N, C-alpha and C positions, 0 to 999 in steps of 0.2 A: 785545151780548157778545161774539158771532162772530169784531165786530173786534181785540176786544183778543188774543182768542186767536191769531189770525191775526198781531199784532205784536208776540206772544211768542215764536210759532215764527220770525219772520224771523229777529228778534233774538239768538235762541239761535243760530239757522244760523249768522250773519254773527261773536258774537263765537266761538262754536266753529272755525269757519274761521280767523280771525284769531290763534286763539290755539293754531293746529297748531301745533308743535314741530320745527324740521329736526333732522337727527341727520347732520352733515359730516364726512367725515375726509381730511387729507392727510397726507402724507408730508412732516415737519418738515425734515429735508433730504438730499436724493441726493446722495452723491460717484460720481461719472464721470470715468474717466481722458477725457483727452483724445481726440479720436477715434472713443469709442465712442458707442453711442444712449446716449440716457436716459431713462426714464420718470418723468416726477411722479404720481406716485399721488393718484387723489382720487375719491371716492366718497361719496354721498351716499341719504337713506332717508328718506321721508314717510309718515305713519300711513295717507293720503287717498291714496297714488299708487295704487294696485290700483285706485281709482275714477274717479283721471283719465285723462280721452281726450284732451285737446288736446297741445299742443307743449311738449316739453321743449328746450329754449335750452340750449347749453354757451357758455361763454366762458373765456378765456385771455387776461389781463394781465400784465404786465410793467414792473418796477421800481417804480410807483406804484400802491396801489388804487384811484385814480380817472381812471389812463390809459384810452386809447380800449385794446380787446381788438386781440391782434396774430391771434386767431383765432377764430372764431365757426362753431358749426356747431346745427342743431336737428333735429329729427326727431319725429315725431308717436308718443305713447304709446302704440301699441296693437301687436298681433303678427301683423298682416297685413301690412305695408308692410316697406319695405328701412330700412336705416339713411340714404338719401339723401344728405346731403356730411358727415356723420358718419361715414362709411363711410374706411374704410383706406384709405392711397393710398402714394406713393414721393414727396412730397413733403417738405420738412421738418420740416415739424409737422403730425400726423393724431392724431385720437381714438383711444386704444387702448383697444376694448370699447366696449360696447353702452350706451349714456345710459338703456333701457327699463329696465335692470336696476340701475340706479342708478351705473354704469361710468363716469369721466369723467375717467379718465387720458389725460395728453398725452405722445406719442413725441415725441420730437427726434432727428430723425439725425443724425450724428458730429457731436457736440459739441466749441463749438471756448473758449477761454478769454473769447471776446465773450458767448458765452448765460450766463456765470457770474449769476449773482445771485439777486434774489427774484421768484417769479410769483404770481399769484394763480388758485384756480379758484373759477370762479363758474357757478351754474345757475341758473335764471329757468320759475318754469312761469303758461303763459298765463292761466287762470281766477280763480286766486286773487290775482292779482298780487303773486306771493310771491316772494322772491330770497334767496340768501344765498353766498357766499364766505369761503375762508380762506385764508391764506398759506402759501408753503412756497419753500426753499431748493436752487436747483441749487447746488452747489459743482462745479467741473469741475477737476479735479487733473492736475498736468503734475510730471512727478521733473523733481530739478535738472540742468540742462543746462548745457556751455559752448558759446555758439555761436562767439565768435573770443576767440583769444589771439596778440597781437600788438605789436611793439615802438613806438611810437607817439613820433617828434618834436614837441616843445613848442616853440609858435613864441615865446614866453617862458616865460623859466625862473618857478620859482611861487617858496614859499617855502621850498622845501627846495634849489631852485637845481640840478634835476635837468634836463637836455637833452632825456634821454628817459628814458621808462617805460612800463615794461612793462604791456599794460591787457588785464584778462578778462571779457569780455562774457555775461553767464547769462540764465535766465529759470528761474522755477519756481513752481507754486502747490499749496502754500504758498510765499512768498518766501525763497529759500536762501539761508544765511550765507556769506559769503565768507574765507577762509582763504590764506595765500603762506608756503609754503615752501623752504627755500633745497636744495642739493643733497645737504646732510647729515641733512636732515629735521628741522631747527632751525626751529620759526617765527618771520616777520619779522613783527613787530606795530609797528614803526616806520618812518611816513613810508608809509603805508598809504591811501587815498583811497577810498573807498566810498561811491556816489550812485545813488539810482533814475532811469530812464532811463524809466518805465512801471509800471504797477500791479504787473506780475508781471516783470519786468526791473530787472535794475542793470548797473553799471559799475563795477570795482575797479582801482587801479591803483598801480603799487610804483616807485617808481626804480631805472632799470638803465642806470648807466654803465656799465659793461663785458660784456664777452661771457661770462655766467652760467648755470649750469641753474638754473631756479625753475620752482615749482610752483603753478600755480592751483587749489584743491580749493575745489567747495561742496556745502553739505551743507543737509538738510531731515528731518520725520520721515518723508517717501516714500522716502528714499535718498541716495547721494551723488557725485561724479563729481568728475572732475580732470584737468589735460593738462598736461603737461611742455613748457617752452619751452628750448633750441631740442626740437622732437621726434624721436621716433626715427627718422620717416621721413629726415628732414632730415640728421641724422648718418648714415644707412643708405647718402645716395645721396653723402653728399661722401666716404664710406669707398669706395666704391662707384669714384666719378670718380678718385678719388687709385688705386686700384688698376688701374685700369684704364691710367692715365698712365703707370705704374711697367712694367706689362708692354709696353706700347708701347716705352717706350726700352729695354728689355731686347732687344725684339725686334730695333730695330735696328741695337742693338750688336753680336748677333751675328752678321747680315746682313752689316754691315761686316766684321767678323773673316773671316767663310767668303771674303768677294771679296776681301781684300786676300794670306789666304793664298792662295786659287788662282792670283795673280798673280805667285807667287814660281816662277822661274826652276827646275827641275830641272838638274842638271849633265848635260852631252855621254853619250852612250851609249857612244861609242868609249872616252872616257876610263875609266871604268868597267871596260868589256871588257879593256883595256888593262892596268889595274891586275891585274884577277882574272887574267890569263893570266901575269902576271907573278910574281903571289904562290903561284900554285898547282903542285904539283908535277906531274911526268908522268906515266900514270899506269903505263907501261911504260918502265924506262930506257932501251930502244933504239929508242923513238919518236921518228922522222927527220922523218918526212913530215905535216905536219898541214896540210888544206884544207878550209877553212869560209869560211863567208861573213859577212864583217865589214861591218856597218853604219856607212856614210860619216855623217860631218856632214849631207848634204845629206838623209839618209833618217830625220833626227829631223823629230817634229809640228813645227807654229810653236808660237810661243812655251811652248816647252821641256817641253810636257806628253811624257809619254814613254808610245807604244804598245808592250805586252806581246804577243810571238808565240813561240808555241811551234816549236822546231825541234828536228830528229832529223838525225843524224848517221850515216851508213852504213860502218860499219868495215870493213874487210879486215885480213885477220892470215894472217901469212907466218913458216912457220916450213920448218926442215930435212927432218924429218919426214915433214911431210902440212902441205897450207898448205889452208885453204875463203876463198874467196873472194866475198862479198856483193857484189851489184850493187843497185845505187841505183834497177835499171831494175826489180830484181826485186820492190821495195816498190811498197806501192800508194801512190800520191798521196792525201792526203785536203785539202780544200779547208781552207785556214788555215795550214797546216803546211808547213815549209820543208825539205828534206832537203839534208846536206851530206855528201861524201863525205872520209872520211879512210883514210888508208893504214900501216898499224904494220908493221911487218919485228920479226920475232924472229932 
């Protein structure tokens, strides 16, 4: 009798243990921009988790459900010990949370496009030989970007016969669409070639037989970007160089003109003085003696340049009733001033 009772108890215990249901939750899809940290949410509950004193093993797998785990950690289900190798770290992958509270989320630092894909969260309990795993998706987003825009010489002409093509390389996730615009904003639908160069990259080109302004535009639901060829920097550099050349030519012309003008000889001073004396009437009608210092041709500076110098004359007036004489000796001589005596009789 007691043997039957013992077998019944063992049977009920094993059946109850195996029939224990898991409750596991994951985030279906996680969207994260490239370069930021991603957290793949995962949690579980078990009816007998409070009574369980064994080890909780956490495993994360990528791409395939049967793939080897790329992250593994374990912690004993008690409130005394620490998290062990499940503790937070500065590595690429680390656990976000405490498995003893059912938290199994995975932290991925600074995600790249190569991190994009399917992940599996798995938990294993030691004593009951039970485990469960669920699938989640990491979607790394990248706004449309144009990596290069340049003219490519074709080694062999294609079907369109264009020897040169303007090529636009772009990337993004989701993959963007490419369109071409003329300088007036008209779409270029003819002879556009677009092909994939990777899961997140593409290249598009149009014939470019002559120098003209074209725009490459890429768009997706995350946004858009565009670039013009030739770029504004190229045009600005061209204008600047042309402006500098014009300024240099103008400066050279001004310098040559000034030098040529400076070499022109001025007329001799004594000729101008003689002409002035001939054309100028005397101040007094009875002036008969005028003594003045005259500049000779040898006094002129070299190269015909004329030096100006202030000259004072001492005038002596003689009359019938009275006379006044002014001597040049009574005048104060100043540096840089010439004095010449002049006698005037009335």
